[in-house]
N, C-alpha and C positions, 0 to 999 in steps of 0.2 A: 240463602236468601234469592229470589228470583232477580234478575238484574233489572226488570221492568221497575220493580218495588224499589230498587236501591236508590237513596237520595230521595226519595219523595216525602212530603210532609203528610203523616199520619196523626191526625188530632183526633182527641175526644171531647163532644160537645156537651155542654154541662147539662142538658137535659138527661143524659146517660145516668145522672147521679145527681140530680137538680137540688137535692137536700143535705149535700154535702158543702161545706164551706170552702170558697174558693182556694186557700192554703192547702188544706188537707187535699182537695180534688186534685191540684197539681201533684202534690205528692204520690197518691194512688194512679194517676194517668203516667207518671215517669215511671212508676213501678211494673206498669203494665205494658211498657213497651211503646208507648205513645211518645211522639216527638213535639207536640203541642197540644193545647188545650182552647176551648171556646170558653168565653165568659157570659153568663148571663146577668146583666146588670138590672136590678129593680129599680124603676122610676119612684115607686112609693113603698112604704113598709107592708101594704096589702098585695102588691105584685109578687110572683113566684122569682126566685133570684135573690141575689144580695145587694143592697146598697154598698156604693164604693166611692163615697165622697171623697175629693181632695184632702189630704192630710189625717184620712181616717188612719186608725190602727189596722183595719181589715186591708185596705188598699196596700199598705207598706207590708204586711204579712205576705200578702199575695205576690207581690213583686219580689220580694226575699226569696219565696219558695221557688218562684221561676228562676231568678239567680243561681239558688243553690242546686238545681236540678238540671239546669242548662236548656229549659223548656222556653218555648216561645208562646206567644197568643195568635192564632190563627183568625179568631172572629168575636167579636162583641156583639151581644144581642139583647134584646129585640126591638126595633122601631116598629110599631103598628100605625101605619097610615089609615086613620079612620077619618069621618066627616069633620070632626072638630080638631084636627090634629094641627099643631101650632109648634114654632121653634123650641119653645117652653117645653115641651113634651120630650124632644130629643137631646138635651143638654146633657143629662146625666150619663147617658150612654157614649155619646161621644167625647166626652171629657174622660171617662174611665178607659176608653179605648185607646185615647191618645196617651193617657198615664202608662197603661200597660203596653204599649207599644204593638198594637194590634193591627192585622192587615186588613180586615175587612170588616163592616158593619152588616148585619144581616137585617134585613125590611121585608114586612108583609103589608099587603094592600087590602084593607077590609073597608074600601069606599066604592060604591058603585058608579058613582059620580067621575065618569073617566077622565074629563077635564081638569077636574079639582084635585084628584089624584094624582094625575100627570104634575100638574103644577108643584105640589107639595114634595112628590118623588124628587122633581128636578132640582127644588130648593134644597133639600136634603142630601141630595149627591154633591152639589157643588158645597154645601157648608162640610160635608165630610171628608172632601179633599183638604180643606184647610186643616182638619185635625190629623191629617195623614193616613186616612181610611178610605177603602172604595168600598163604597154601597153595592150590596149584592141583593137582587130580588128573589125572593121564594115563593115559587107558586104552589097552590095547594087546592084541592077541589072546595073546599069549604071557606076559600079566600075569593077575593074579588078577580084576581088572576089565577085561574085554574091550573094551567100547565105551561110547560117550558116553551111550547110555540107562542103562547099568549105574552109570557113574560119577555121573549127576545123581541116581539112586536112592542112591547111596553117600554123598554129602556132603550130602544133604537132612537138614535138622535139626541137622546139626553147628555149634556155636557156632564163632565166630571167622571167619564169611565165606567159607569155603574156595570155590573155583571149579572149574571144568573146562578143562583144556587139551586142546583137539581138535587133534591133528596130522593133515593131511591124508592122508598114508600110511596111518598107523593106522584113520582113519575109513573109509578103500576097503577096506582088509583085512580089516577086520571085517563087511563089508557092508553098511554104514551108508548111509542117504541124505540127502538134502535135508531131508526129514520129520523124520528123527530130531534135527537140528538145531534146526530151527524148535520143537520140541517142547519145549526146553529153555528155562526161564526166562533172559530175556537177561542178568539180572544175574549167572548164573552163569558166562558166557562172556567174561572180561576179556581174553583173548588165545588165540591159535590159533598153530599151526605150519605152515609151508607148504613144499612141496616138489614134486616131480614124479617119476612113474614109468614104465615101459614100458607098465604093464598097470594099468587100474581095477579089475582083477576081484579079488573076494574071495580071500583065502588059506586053503587048506586044512593048510599046513605052517608051523608056529609057527618050526621051525629056520630054514626057508628065510625067513620073516619077519623073523627076528631079523638074519640075515646082511644081506639088503636095508637094513633101517631104519639098520643101523649103518655100512654102508659102501659101499651101492650106489644113491645116491639121483640124481635128475637135477634141474637148474634148474628153477625154475618156468616152465610154459607149452613145456616141450621134451618132455613127454611126452604120457600118457593122462588124466591125473586132472583132473576136470572143475573146475577152480580156481574160475573166475569164480561158478558156482553155488555152489561151497562157502563162497566168501567172502561172496556175496548172503544165504546162509542165516545169518549171523553179524550180530551187532550192529554197526552202522557204526563204533561208538567201539572196537571191539574192535582189541586192538594185534597186529601180525604179527611172529612170530619165524620167519626163515627157517632151515631146518634141513635140509641136503643135503651129507652126507659122501659122499664119492666117492674115486676113486685121485686125481683131480686135487687134491683137498683136502691130499693127502701130498706129492706132487711138486710142487705149483705153488700152494700156498695164497693168495697175495697175487692170482694172476690169476684162480684159483677164486672168491674172494670178490668180486673185481669183476665176473666173468661173474654172478655171483649176483645183486648189485645191480642190473645192466642189465635181467635177467631178471624182476626181482620188479616194477621199476616198469613194464616192458611189460605185465604181466599186470595190475597197476592200473590202467593207462591203459585198458583194456579193460572195467572196470567200469564200470556204469550211474552216474549222478550221484547216485543215492540207492537205499537197498535198504530204506526205511524200510515198504514197502507189506508185506514178508515179516512185520513184527509187528504190522500195524494190525487 
């Protein structure tokens, strides 16, 4: 194993096999060589993900799977800040995150009213801290915060130490480059999401970008994204979360997760021993 990868948190995002119940997902991730997982917490029965209310058998079984495998929870998701958002919309995710000992809360902004969105985000960031979670904003071209530069500006000055979650696919589709990453203060980039794609070109079709992001990603190293350069531009301490939903994640989730694990470590083995020079 490359020394730059040693000790780095390598997590599996729940979207990589979203239909697999969390306890089994943890077991698959551990078998695939991951050291952590992300958990998608559903607000209602109609949402994607699983409801994990306090005292539920599913929450208990998930915690048992984590303990048995020695795994941790890197993040819980997802809070979507839309025009009608309120504290009641966030409670289920925050409570589950605290129960699972998660490090981060993933947030997206779907509200073009900047003042209202910033107010809600600030309130959420402060509340998240009370649950032991660090709020991280994910920019996407089909959201109100399109790229990493806009996300860094959005979280600047917000109390509660919010960060920015950069997804390699969304980074490429927004037309961003390495310089956009190195321009962001390292302490704003605690973790990232990794996958690959057939093209590294920017996207001009938000609907196509949504479909690709949700259902049609490749394993790291299997496509055209400059993943080594992407990772080099991030702090060496940044955790990784592999988010790669595909048709195989539905038909053969265990096999797909194992392939994602092998592919991810292969990419990490291509990393130089140090990327400190990018921040010198």
